[in-house]
N, C-alpha and C positions, 0 to 999 in steps of 0.2 A: 838689271841691277838688283832686283828682289831676290834673284837666284845666285847672287854673288859673282856675276860675270863682271869683268872690267869693262865699263861702258863709257863711251865718249859720245856726247851729243853735240851736233852742230846745227845751226840755223842762221840764216842771214838776218833774221829779225831779233834785235836786242830784246824787244818785248816778249817774244816767244821764249827766249832763253831765260829771262827773269821768271816767267811763269813756271817753266820746267824746273828751274832750280828750287823754287818755292815748294812745288809738289814733291820733289825728291827729298828735301829737308823734312817736310811733314811726314813722309813715309819712311824716313831714315834709309833712303837708297843711296849708296855711294856711287857717284858718277862725276864725270868731268864735263863741263859745259863751255862751249866756245861760240862766239859770234863769228861765223865764217860763211863763205859762199861755196856751195858744193862743186862749182866748176874749177876752183883753184885753191882749196884748203891744202895745208901741208902739215903733216905730223911726221916726226922722225921715228915712225913706228909702223909695223905691219899688223893687220887685224885678221881675225878668223872670219869675220863677217861684216858686211856693210848692209844696212837695212834702210831703205828710203820709202817712207810711207806717205799716204794721203795725196797720191798723184803728183808728188813733188817733181818727178822726172818729166811729167807731161807739161810742166810750165816752161820747159827748156826748148828753145829753137834748135835746129839741127846742129849748128856750130857748138852751142853750149852743151847739148846732149853728148856730143862726141868728146868735148873737153872733160865732162863729168865722168863718163865711163873710163876714159884714160886715167883720170885722177884716182878713181876708185880702184882700178886695176893696179895702179902703182902702190896703193895702200893695203892691198890684200896679200895674205900669205899665199903660197903656191896652191894650196887646196882650199883657199878661202871662198866664201859664198857671197854673192851679191844678190840681194832679194829686194825687189821693188814691184810696186803695182803700176799699172798703166791703163790708159783708155784703149780698149781693143777695137781696132777699126772695123772688124766684122760686126760687132755689136752696134757701134756708133752709126754705121751706114745702114744697117738692117732695121734697128729699132728706132733710130733717130731721136736725139735728145728733145725733150718737150718742156713746155712751161711748167714750172713747179712752184708751189707756194708752201712755205713753212710758217706756222704761226705758233709762237712759243710764249706762254704766260707763266711768270713766276711772281707770286704775290701781286703787287700792284704794277709790275713791269711787264710789258708785252713787246715782242719784236716780231714784225712781219717781214719775211724775206721773199721777194718774188724773183725767181731766176728765169730769165728769158734767153734761150740759147740761139746762136746764129752759126749754123754749120757752113764751113767753107770746104767743099770736097776737094777742090784743086790744091789747096794748101794743107789739107789734112789737119784742119784746126776747127775748134768749136769755141767761139767767143761767148761767154756767159755774162749777160748784163744782170748784176744783182742790184735790185732796188730794195733798200731796207728802210723800214719805218720803225722808230722806237717810240713807244707810248708809255707814259708814266702817269698814273692816276687819271686815266682816260683823256690825256692830252698828248698830242704829238710833241715830243721834246727834241727829236732829231730825225733827219731823213737824208739819205745819201745813196749814191750809186757807185758801184765798182764794176769794172769789166775784167774778167779773168779769161785769158786765152789758154786753152788746153790743146796740145798737140796729141793726136792719136796715132797709133801704130798698128799695122797688121802684123800678126804673130810671125809670119815667115820673114817679113822685112826686118823686124826687130831682131830676130834670131841671126840673120845675116850681118846686121850692123855689129851685134855683140861678138860674133865669131870673127869678124874682120879685126877686132881689137883684142883678140886673144882669150875671149871667154868661151867656155864650153857650156852651152845651154842645157841644163839638166831637165827642166820641165817648165812649161807654160801652163798655168792652171786657170780654168775658168772660174768665174765668181757666180755662185748660184744665188 
């Protein structure tokens, strides 16, 4: 949007869209925002590119992954690009996800997030149990857990899935 591209943002979270709209207004970025699910959004328009970030595709089970790539393919121009990041099965099974702790302090507010992964090799998933503690003025004001399940893909399997649905894989890049 900053470079004057025609940008359409979708997210199934109304809260995320509200935050994105606010940031776009603050930075004077022209963009359109929609609360939509990536498995079945519909625009009567074709796009040059579809970009899915922050491991969004890894939250999808096999059925929803297939629905999403079919939907993206439907919305891309003939030479359009689909760019997304994913959990690489080679890295996941070699390095193995481990317990991670983030501790962030801003003024009198502190958030501690403990991420405990549970790898399921047969389902190619990693469930991450996030335990969050919110501290304000040295007192715990909130504490909660969330579990996020991520599916991971091996590059050759992902390439085959994409090619079966009409995509030409140009490149799979490692993250350093």
